[in-house]
C-alpha positions as CSV (number, residue, x, y, z in Angstrom):
1,X,293.4,209.3,273.3
2,X,290.1,211.7,272.4
3,X,287.9,208.8,273.1
4,X,288.0,209.3,276.7
5,X,288.0,212.7,277.5
6,X,284.8,214.1,279.2
7,X,282.1,216.4,277.1
8,X,282.6,220.2,276.7
9,X,281.0,222.2,279.8
10,X,277.9,223.6,278.9
11,X,277.9,227.5,279.0
12,X,275.3,228.4,281.6
13,X,274.7,231.6,280.3
14,X,273.2,230.6,277.0
15,X,270.4,228.4,278.8
16,X,267.0,230.0,278.9
17,X,265.3,231.7,282.1
18,X,263.6,228.7,284.2
19,X,260.3,231.3,283.5
20,X,260.7,231.3,280.2
21,X,260.9,227.1,280.2
22,X,257.7,227.3,282.4
23,X,255.9,229.4,279.5
24,X,256.5,227.4,276.6
25,X,253.5,224.6,277.5
26,X,251.3,227.7,278.0
27,X,252.2,229.2,274.3
28,X,251.7,225.4,273.3
29,X,248.4,225.3,274.6
30,X,247.3,228.8,273.4
31,X,248.2,227.7,270.0
32,X,246.4,224.0,270.1
33,X,243.2,226.6,271.4
34,X,243.2,228.7,268.6
35,X,243.7,226.1,265.9
36,X,241.1,223.7,267.7
37,X,237.2,223.8,266.1
38,X,235.9,225.0,269.4
39,X,232.8,222.1,269.3
40,X,234.6,220.6,272.6
41,X,233.8,216.8,272.8
42,X,230.0,214.9,271.6
43,X,228.7,212.4,273.7
44,X,224.9,212.0,272.0
45,X,224.3,213.0,268.0
46,X,220.8,212.9,266.7
47,X,220.0,213.9,263.2
48,X,216.9,213.9,260.5
49,X,217.7,213.2,256.8
50,X,215.3,213.7,253.0
51,X,216.7,213.0,250.1
52,X,216.3,211.1,246.7
53,X,216.4,207.4,246.8
54,X,216.8,205.1,243.5
55,X,215.9,201.3,243.8
56,X,216.2,198.2,241.6
57,X,214.3,195.2,242.9
58,X,215.8,193.1,240.1
59,X,219.9,194.7,239.6
60,X,221.4,191.2,241.2
61,X,218.9,188.7,241.5
62,X,214.9,188.8,241.2
63,X,213.8,185.3,242.7
64,X,210.6,186.6,242.0
65,X,210.0,189.3,244.9
66,X,207.1,191.2,242.3
67,X,205.7,190.5,239.6
68,X,207.2,192.5,237.2
69,X,203.9,192.9,234.7
70,X,202.0,194.4,237.2
71,X,205.0,196.6,239.2
72,X,207.7,198.6,237.8
73,X,210.7,197.1,239.8
74,X,213.1,199.9,239.5
75,X,211.8,203.0,240.7
76,X,213.1,206.6,242.1
77,X,211.7,208.1,245.2
78,X,212.1,210.3,248.2
79,X,214.0,209.3,251.0
80,X,213.0,210.3,254.9
81,X,215.2,209.4,257.8
82,X,216.3,209.6,260.8
83,X,219.3,208.6,263.4
84,X,220.4,208.6,267.0
85,X,223.4,208.1,269.2
86,X,226.6,207.9,270.6
87,X,229.6,209.5,270.0
88,X,233.3,208.7,271.6
89,X,236.0,210.9,270.0
90,X,235.8,209.8,266.4
91,X,234.0,206.5,266.6
92,X,229.8,206.8,266.3
93,X,227.4,204.1,267.0
94,X,223.9,204.2,266.7
95,X,220.4,203.2,265.3
96,X,218.5,204.9,261.7
97,X,215.4,204.5,260.1
98,X,214.4,205.3,256.7
99,X,211.5,205.2,254.8
100,X,211.5,205.2,251.2
101,X,209.0,206.2,249.3
102,X,207.9,205.7,245.8
103,X,205.2,205.6,243.3
104,X,204.3,202.1,243.6
105,X,205.6,201.0,246.9
106,X,207.4,202.0,249.9
107,X,210.6,200.5,251.2
108,X,211.5,201.0,255.2
109,X,214.9,199.7,257.4
110,X,215.9,200.2,260.6
111,X,219.5,199.7,260.9
112,X,222.2,199.6,264.0
113,X,225.0,202.0,262.1
114,X,229.0,202.5,263.6
115,X,231.2,205.4,261.8
116,X,234.4,206.9,262.0
117,X,234.5,210.9,261.6
118,X,237.9,213.3,260.8
119,X,237.0,216.4,262.2
120,X,238.9,219.0,260.7
121,X,238.0,222.4,261.7
122,X,234.1,223.1,260.9
123,X,234.2,219.9,258.3
124,X,233.9,216.5,259.2
125,X,234.2,214.2,256.5
126,X,232.5,210.8,257.9
127,X,232.2,207.0,256.8
128,X,229.9,204.7,257.6
129,X,228.8,200.7,257.5
130,X,225.5,199.1,259.3
131,X,223.1,196.8,258.5
132,X,219.2,195.6,260.1
133,X,215.8,194.8,259.1
134,X,214.1,195.9,255.3
135,X,210.4,196.0,254.7
136,X,209.2,196.1,251.6
137,X,205.1,196.8,251.1
138,X,202.0,199.3,250.3
139,X,202.2,197.8,246.4
140,X,199.6,200.0,244.5
141,X,198.3,197.7,242.1
142,X,195.1,196.4,240.6
143,X,195.6,193.0,241.7
144,X,194.1,192.2,245.0
145,X,196.9,189.8,245.6
146,X,199.9,192.3,245.6
147,X,198.9,193.7,248.7
148,X,198.7,190.8,250.7
149,X,202.2,190.0,249.7
150,X,204.9,190.3,252.4
151,X,208.5,191.4,251.3
152,X,211.0,191.7,253.6
153,X,214.5,190.6,255.0
154,X,217.9,192.1,255.9
155,X,220.1,195.0,254.5
156,X,223.6,196.1,254.2
157,X,224.9,199.6,253.9
158,X,228.1,201.2,253.3
159,X,228.2,205.5,253.6
160,X,230.3,208.6,253.1
161,X,229.1,211.8,253.9
162,X,230.7,215.4,254.5
163,X,229.0,217.5,258.1
164,X,229.9,221.5,258.2
165,X,229.4,222.6,261.3
166,X,227.3,225.5,261.2
167,X,227.6,226.1,265.2
168,X,228.7,223.8,267.9
169,X,225.9,222.1,267.9
170,X,224.5,221.8,264.4
171,X,225.8,220.8,261.4
172,X,224.5,220.7,257.4
173,X,226.0,217.9,255.6
174,X,225.1,215.2,253.0
175,X,226.1,211.6,252.2
176,X,226.2,209.1,249.9
177,X,225.0,205.6,250.6
178,X,224.6,202.0,248.7
179,X,222.3,199.3,250.5
180,X,222.6,195.8,249.2
181,X,219.2,194.2,250.1
182,X,218.4,190.2,251.0
183,X,214.7,190.2,250.8
184,X,212.4,187.1,250.0
185,X,208.1,186.9,249.6
186,X,205.8,184.7,251.4
187,X,203.4,183.2,249.6
188,X,200.4,184.5,248.4
C-alpha cells in the first residue's frame, strides 16, 4: 500500500534563505542588461543611401517601352535614396524615395515599405518588402519625340540588408534589393 503513503517530508534546512530568493530576479536582470545591445527602443527611423543600380528595360517584356534603336535598354548607374518611417520593436513601416541616374535616362520610385529587423547586439539583419509609383524619363537622344514620351507605372520590391550600429542612434549598412517594374508608355 505504498501508493497511499504521503510524500516524504522536505528538510527545511536545505531551502534557500528568503533574501537569496529575492536576489535571483535581480541577478537575472543584471545578466540581461549585460547581454542587451543598450540601444533602447527605436520609434522613428531615417536613412540615406547611395549605391549602384542595374536596370534592364526589356528583361521580361518590352511592349515598345522605348525605342531600342535610339536608347540603350540595359544600363548601370548611380542610385540615391532616402527613407523615413516608424518602428515597433522588430517591425518597420515607412516610405522610400529612390532616384537612379543613368547615361540616357533616369528612374525614380516612391514606395511604401515594410520590414522585419532582427537585432543581434550591434548587428541587425533585416528584410523589406515594398511597392509604389515608378517613373522613367529624361531621355537624352537626338529624337525630339522621345523627350515627350511619358513612361510610368508601378513597382514591387524585395530586399535584404545588414546594419551595424556604430552608436545607439547611428548605423552603417548595406542592402541588396530587387525591383520588378510594371511600366507603360503614353502615346507620342
